[in-house]
C-alpha positions as CSV (number, residue, x, y, z in Angstrom):
1,X,181.3,142.4,124.5
2,X,180.4,138.8,126.1
3,X,176.8,140.0,127.1
4,X,176.6,141.9,123.4
5,X,177.7,137.8,122.2
6,X,174.6,136.7,124.0
7,X,172.2,138.5,122.3
8,X,171.5,136.9,119.0
9,X,171.6,133.4,120.2
10,X,169.1,134.4,122.7
11,X,166.5,136.0,119.9
12,X,167.1,133.1,117.8
13,X,165.9,130.4,120.6
14,X,162.8,133.0,121.4
15,X,161.9,133.7,117.3
16,X,161.9,129.5,116.9
17,X,159.8,128.8,119.9
18,X,157.6,131.2,118.7
19,X,157.5,130.8,115.4
20,X,157.0,126.6,116.6
21,X,153.8,128.1,118.4
22,X,152.0,129.8,116.0
23,X,152.2,127.5,112.8
24,X,149.9,124.6,112.3
25,X,149.9,121.5,111.8
26,X,149.1,121.8,107.9
27,X,147.2,118.0,108.2
28,X,145.4,119.0,110.9
29,X,144.2,122.2,109.8
30,X,143.1,121.3,105.7
31,X,139.5,122.0,105.6
32,X,137.2,119.2,104.4
33,X,136.5,119.3,101.0
34,X,132.8,118.3,99.7
35,X,132.4,115.8,97.1
36,X,135.9,114.3,98.3
37,X,137.1,111.1,99.5
38,X,138.5,112.7,103.3
39,X,139.8,109.1,103.9
40,X,143.1,108.0,103.0
41,X,143.5,105.6,99.9
42,X,142.8,101.7,100.6
43,X,145.7,99.7,99.7
44,X,145.4,97.1,97.1
45,X,145.4,94.0,99.4
46,X,142.6,96.1,101.5
47,X,140.2,96.6,98.1
48,X,141.1,92.9,97.1
49,X,139.7,91.6,100.8
50,X,136.8,93.8,100.9
51,X,135.4,92.5,97.7
52,X,136.4,88.7,98.6
53,X,133.2,86.6,99.8
54,X,132.4,83.4,99.5
55,X,130.4,82.6,96.2
56,X,129.3,79.4,98.6
57,X,127.9,79.6,102.6
58,X,130.2,77.8,104.6
59,X,127.0,76.2,106.8
60,X,124.7,75.7,103.3
61,X,122.0,73.9,106.0
62,X,121.8,77.0,108.0
63,X,122.1,79.3,104.7
64,X,119.0,77.6,103.4
65,X,116.8,77.5,106.8
66,X,117.5,81.2,107.2
67,X,116.3,81.6,103.6
68,X,113.1,79.6,103.9
69,X,112.1,81.8,107.1
70,X,112.9,85.2,105.0
71,X,110.8,83.7,101.9
72,X,108.1,82.4,104.6
73,X,108.4,86.1,106.4
74,X,107.9,88.2,103.1
75,X,104.8,85.9,102.2
76,X,103.2,86.6,105.4
77,X,103.9,89.8,105.3
78,X,102.0,90.1,101.9
79,X,99.3,87.8,102.4
80,X,98.8,90.1,105.6
81,X,99.0,93.2,103.3
82,X,96.4,91.7,101.4
83,X,94.1,90.9,104.2
84,X,94.1,94.5,105.2
85,X,93.5,96.0,101.3
86,X,96.6,97.9,100.6
87,X,97.2,98.5,97.4
88,X,100.6,97.4,96.7
89,X,99.9,93.6,97.7
90,X,97.0,93.4,95.7
91,X,96.6,91.7,92.7
92,X,97.4,93.5,89.5
93,X,92.7,92.4,89.1
94,X,91.9,94.2,92.1
95,X,93.8,97.3,92.1
96,X,92.4,101.0,91.9
97,X,89.9,102.8,93.2
98,X,87.4,101.5,91.1
99,X,87.5,97.7,92.5
100,X,87.9,99.3,95.8
101,X,84.1,101.1,95.0
102,X,83.1,97.6,93.6
103,X,84.4,95.8,97.1
104,X,82.7,98.3,99.3
105,X,79.8,98.3,97.8
106,X,79.0,94.3,98.1
107,X,80.3,94.7,101.5
108,X,77.9,97.3,102.9
109,X,75.0,95.4,101.9
110,X,73.2,92.5,102.8
111,X,73.9,89.3,100.5
112,X,71.2,86.1,99.6
113,X,74.3,84.7,98.0
114,X,76.9,84.5,101.3
115,X,73.9,82.5,103.5
116,X,73.9,80.0,100.0
117,X,76.5,77.7,101.5
118,X,75.2,77.2,104.9
119,X,71.4,76.3,103.1
120,X,72.9,73.9,100.6
121,X,74.8,72.2,103.6
122,X,71.6,71.9,105.9
123,X,69.2,71.2,102.4
124,X,71.3,68.3,100.2
125,X,70.9,65.6,103.2
126,X,67.5,66.7,103.0
127,X,67.3,65.4,99.6
128,X,68.5,61.7,100.3
129,X,66.0,60.9,103.3
130,X,63.6,58.3,101.8
131,X,60.9,60.9,102.5
132,X,58.7,62.7,100.2
133,X,58.2,65.5,102.5
134,X,61.6,65.9,103.6
135,X,62.9,65.5,99.9
136,X,60.7,68.3,99.1
137,X,61.7,70.5,101.8
138,X,65.4,70.0,100.7
139,X,65.0,70.7,96.8
140,X,62.6,74.3,98.2
141,X,65.1,75.0,100.5
142,X,68.0,74.9,97.7
143,X,66.5,75.8,95.0
144,X,64.9,78.7,96.7
145,X,68.2,80.3,98.0
146,X,69.9,79.6,94.5
147,X,66.7,81.7,92.6
148,X,66.4,84.3,95.5
149,X,70.3,84.9,94.8
150,X,70.3,85.2,91.1
151,X,67.4,87.7,92.0
152,X,69.5,89.9,94.8
153,X,72.3,89.7,92.5
154,X,70.4,91.0,89.5
155,X,69.2,94.2,92.1
156,X,72.9,95.0,93.5
157,X,74.3,95.0,89.9
158,X,71.8,97.7,89.2
159,X,72.3,99.6,92.2
160,X,75.9,98.9,91.6
161,X,75.8,100.5,88.7
162,X,73.6,103.8,89.0
163,X,76.2,104.7,91.9
164,X,79.2,104.0,89.7
165,X,78.4,106.2,87.0
166,X,77.6,108.6,89.4
167,X,81.0,108.5,90.7
168,X,82.9,108.0,87.7
169,X,81.0,109.4,85.4
170,X,80.8,105.8,82.8
171,X,79.3,102.5,83.4
172,X,81.5,99.7,85.3
173,X,84.2,98.1,83.2
174,X,83.7,94.6,82.1
175,X,83.9,91.8,84.6
176,X,81.6,93.9,87.1
177,X,78.6,91.5,87.1
178,X,81.5,88.3,87.7
179,X,83.3,90.2,90.9
180,X,79.9,91.2,92.6
181,X,79.0,87.5,92.0
182,X,81.7,85.9,93.4
183,X,82.1,88.0,96.4
184,X,78.4,88.4,97.2
185,X,78.4,84.0,97.8
186,X,81.2,84.3,99.7
187,X,81.3,84.6,103.4
188,X,82.1,87.9,105.0
189,X,84.8,86.5,107.6
190,X,86.4,84.7,104.1
191,X,86.5,88.0,101.9
192,X,90.1,88.6,100.4
193,X,91.0,91.9,101.0
194,X,88.8,91.7,104.1
195,X,85.8,94.1,103.9
196,X,86.9,97.8,104.7
197,X,83.0,99.1,105.1
198,X,80.5,98.2,108.0
199,X,76.8,97.0,106.3
200,X,74.6,99.7,105.6
201,X,78.3,102.2,105.2
202,X,78.0,103.6,101.7
203,X,81.6,103.1,99.8
204,X,84.1,105.0,100.8
Protein backbone atom coordinates (compact mmCIF):
# COMPACT_ATOMS: atom_id res chain seq x y z
CA UNK A 1 0.00 0.00 0.00
CA UNK A 2 2.77 2.38 0.85
CA UNK A 3 4.57 1.77 -2.43
CA UNK A 4 1.43 2.37 -4.43
CA UNK A 5 0.80 5.62 -2.59
CA UNK A 6 4.21 7.02 -3.54
CA UNK A 7 3.76 6.61 -7.32
CA UNK A 8 1.41 9.55 -7.96
CA UNK A 9 3.69 11.90 -6.07
CA UNK A 10 6.78 10.83 -8.01
CA UNK A 11 5.02 11.15 -11.34
CA UNK A 12 3.77 14.61 -10.44
CA UNK A 13 7.27 15.85 -9.54
CA UNK A 14 8.83 14.48 -12.72
CA UNK A 15 6.02 15.96 -14.76
CA UNK A 16 6.63 19.45 -13.38
CA UNK A 17 10.36 19.26 -13.95
CA UNK A 18 9.93 18.18 -17.55
CA UNK A 19 7.38 20.89 -18.17
CA UNK A 20 9.69 23.57 -16.75
CA UNK A 21 12.52 22.46 -19.03
CA UNK A 22 10.44 22.42 -22.22
CA UNK A 23 8.49 25.67 -21.91
CA UNK A 24 10.86 28.54 -22.88
CA UNK A 25 10.67 32.08 -21.72
CA UNK A 26 8.08 33.92 -23.80
CA UNK A 27 9.96 37.22 -23.62
CA UNK A 28 13.25 35.63 -24.77
CA UNK A 29 11.77 33.81 -27.76
CA UNK A 30 9.37 36.49 -28.97
CA UNK A 31 10.23 37.26 -32.61
CA UNK A 32 11.49 40.71 -33.54
CA UNK A 33 8.84 42.40 -35.61
CA UNK A 34 10.11 44.53 -38.49
CA UNK A 35 9.06 48.17 -38.18
CA UNK A 36 8.33 47.90 -34.47
CA UNK A 37 10.30 49.65 -31.73
CA UNK A 38 11.53 46.34 -30.26
CA UNK A 39 12.49 48.23 -27.10
CA UNK A 40 10.68 49.35 -23.98
CA UNK A 41 8.81 52.60 -24.22
CA UNK A 42 10.78 55.37 -22.47
CA UNK A 43 9.20 57.11 -19.56
CA UNK A 44 8.04 60.69 -19.73
CA UNK A 45 10.99 61.86 -17.67
CA UNK A 46 13.47 60.14 -19.98
CA UNK A 47 11.83 61.62 -23.08
CA UNK A 48 11.92 65.12 -21.63
CA UNK A 49 15.57 64.73 -20.64
CA UNK A 50 16.45 63.63 -24.19
CA UNK A 51 14.69 66.64 -25.71
CA UNK A 52 16.10 69.13 -23.25
CA UNK A 53 19.04 71.02 -24.74
CA UNK A 54 20.58 74.24 -23.55
CA UNK A 55 19.46 77.23 -25.62
CA UNK A 56 22.58 79.20 -24.69
CA UNK A 57 25.93 77.40 -24.49
CA UNK A 58 27.70 77.49 -21.17
CA UNK A 59 30.98 78.79 -22.60
CA UNK A 60 30.08 81.40 -25.22
CA UNK A 61 33.66 82.19 -26.16
CA UNK A 62 34.49 78.56 -26.83
CA UNK A 63 31.28 78.11 -28.84
CA UNK A 64 31.99 81.23 -30.93
CA UNK A 65 35.56 80.10 -31.53
CA UNK A 66 34.41 76.65 -32.62
CA UNK A 67 31.81 78.19 -34.97
CA UNK A 68 34.41 80.48 -36.57
CA UNK A 69 36.81 77.58 -36.99
CA UNK A 70 34.12 75.46 -38.62
CA UNK A 71 33.15 78.30 -40.94
CA UNK A 72 36.77 78.88 -41.89
CA UNK A 73 37.26 75.21 -42.69
CA UNK A 74 34.13 75.24 -44.86
CA UNK A 75 35.39 78.30 -46.77
CA UNK A 76 38.79 76.71 -47.25
CA UNK A 77 37.22 73.53 -48.55
CA UNK A 78 34.99 75.43 -50.97
CA UNK A 79 37.91 77.57 -52.13
CA UNK A 80 40.02 74.49 -52.86
CA UNK A 81 37.13 72.83 -54.67
CA UNK A 82 36.64 75.98 -56.76
CA UNK A 83 40.31 76.05 -57.68
CA UNK A 84 40.08 72.41 -58.78
CA UNK A 85 37.07 73.20 -60.96
CA UNK A 86 34.55 71.10 -59.04
CA UNK A 87 31.08 71.91 -60.32
CA UNK A 88 29.32 72.36 -56.96
CA UNK A 89 31.82 74.98 -55.76
CA UNK A 90 31.83 77.15 -58.91
CA UNK A 91 29.81 80.31 -59.31
CA UNK A 92 26.61 79.87 -61.35
CA UNK A 93 28.15 81.81 -64.26
CA UNK A 94 31.06 79.32 -64.44
CA UNK A 95 29.08 76.08 -64.28
CA UNK A 96 28.27 73.73 -67.12
CA UNK A 97 30.24 71.92 -69.84
CA UNK A 98 30.00 74.94 -72.16
CA UNK A 99 31.81 77.23 -69.73
CA UNK A 100 34.39 74.53 -69.02
CA UNK A 101 35.02 74.21 -72.76
CA UNK A 102 35.60 77.96 -73.07
CA UNK A 103 38.07 77.93 -70.18
CA UNK A 104 39.92 74.97 -71.66
CA UNK A 105 40.15 76.78 -75.00
CA UNK A 106 41.85 79.76 -73.37
CA UNK A 107 44.08 77.66 -71.12
CA UNK A 108 45.20 75.41 -73.95
CA UNK A 109 46.87 78.20 -75.98
CA UNK A 110 49.49 80.88 -75.54
CA UNK A 111 47.76 84.22 -75.03
CA UNK A 112 49.56 87.51 -75.53
CA UNK A 113 47.25 89.11 -72.97
CA UNK A 114 48.80 87.20 -70.08
CA UNK A 115 52.09 89.05 -70.72
CA UNK A 116 50.53 92.51 -70.84
CA UNK A 117 50.88 93.19 -67.12
CA UNK A 118 54.64 92.46 -66.98
CA UNK A 119 55.16 94.51 -70.14
CA UNK A 120 53.23 97.47 -68.70
CA UNK A 121 55.16 97.25 -65.43
CA UNK A 122 58.33 97.50 -67.49
CA UNK A 123 57.14 100.06 -70.04
CA UNK A 124 55.26 102.64 -67.94
CA UNK A 125 58.31 103.76 -65.91
CA UNK A 126 60.17 104.31 -69.18
CA UNK A 127 57.57 106.87 -70.27
CA UNK A 128 58.38 109.00 -67.20
CA UNK A 129 62.09 109.31 -67.88
CA UNK A 130 63.18 112.64 -69.36
CA UNK A 131 64.58 111.11 -72.49
CA UNK A 132 62.90 111.05 -75.86
CA UNK A 133 64.28 107.67 -76.85
CA UNK A 134 63.34 106.07 -73.56
CA UNK A 135 59.84 107.57 -73.61
CA UNK A 136 59.30 106.35 -77.15
CA UNK A 137 60.47 102.88 -76.17
CA UNK A 138 58.05 102.80 -73.25
CA UNK A 139 55.12 103.94 -75.40
CA UNK A 140 55.90 101.34 -78.05
CA UNK A 141 56.04 98.61 -75.43
CA UNK A 142 52.77 99.56 -73.70
CA UNK A 143 50.62 100.35 -76.70
CA UNK A 144 52.20 97.63 -78.81
CA UNK A 145 51.32 95.05 -76.18
CA UNK A 146 47.75 96.34 -75.98
CA UNK A 147 47.33 96.23 -79.74
CA UNK A 148 48.83 92.75 -79.98
CA UNK A 149 46.48 91.60 -77.21
CA UNK A 150 43.42 92.87 -79.09
CA UNK A 151 44.51 91.12 -82.28
CA UNK A 152 45.22 87.88 -80.43
CA UNK A 153 41.87 88.13 -78.66
CA UNK A 154 40.07 88.45 -81.98
CA UNK A 155 41.88 85.39 -83.33
CA UNK A 156 41.13 83.39 -80.19
CA UNK A 157 37.43 84.32 -80.30
CA UNK A 158 37.17 83.33 -83.97
CA UNK A 159 38.79 79.96 -83.29
CA UNK A 160 36.57 79.37 -80.27
CA UNK A 161 33.39 80.19 -82.19
CA UNK A 162 34.25 77.68 -84.89
CA UNK A 163 35.23 74.90 -82.49
CA UNK A 164 32.31 75.57 -80.14
CA UNK A 165 29.77 75.28 -82.93
CA UNK A 166 31.31 71.99 -84.01
CA UNK A 167 31.13 70.63 -80.47
CA UNK A 168 27.75 71.92 -79.26
CA UNK A 169 25.96 72.57 -82.55
CA UNK A 170 25.34 76.26 -81.96
CA UNK A 171 27.03 79.61 -81.35
CA UNK A 172 28.64 80.42 -78.00
CA UNK A 173 26.41 82.08 -75.39
CA UNK A 174 26.37 85.81 -74.78
CA UNK A 175 29.27 87.11 -72.79
CA UNK A 176 31.74 84.60 -74.22
CA UNK A 177 33.99 87.32 -75.61
CA UNK A 178 34.21 88.93 -72.20
CA UNK A 179 34.99 85.58 -70.57
CA UNK A 180 37.76 84.89 -73.07
CA UNK A 181 39.22 88.39 -72.66
CA UNK A 182 39.11 88.34 -68.86
CA UNK A 183 40.78 84.93 -68.64
CA UNK A 184 43.29 85.61 -71.39
CA UNK A 185 44.82 88.67 -69.69
CA UNK A 186 45.27 86.81 -66.41
CA UNK A 187 48.53 85.08 -65.70
CA UNK A 188 48.09 81.34 -65.90
CA UNK A 189 48.83 80.63 -62.23
CA UNK A 190 46.28 83.20 -61.02
CA UNK A 191 43.28 81.91 -62.98
CA UNK A 192 40.26 80.62 -61.06
CA UNK A 193 39.51 77.81 -61.47
CA UNK A 194 43.03 76.77 -62.26
CA UNK A 195 43.71 75.42 -65.78
CA UNK A 196 42.68 71.81 -66.27
CA UNK A 197 44.55 71.36 -69.59
CA UNK A 198 48.14 71.96 -70.61
CA UNK A 199 49.27 74.36 -73.29
CA UNK A 200 48.70 72.89 -76.71
CA UNK A 201 46.14 70.42 -75.36
CA UNK A 202 42.63 70.59 -76.89
CA UNK A 203 39.59 71.22 -74.66
CA UNK A 204 38.21 68.22 -72.82
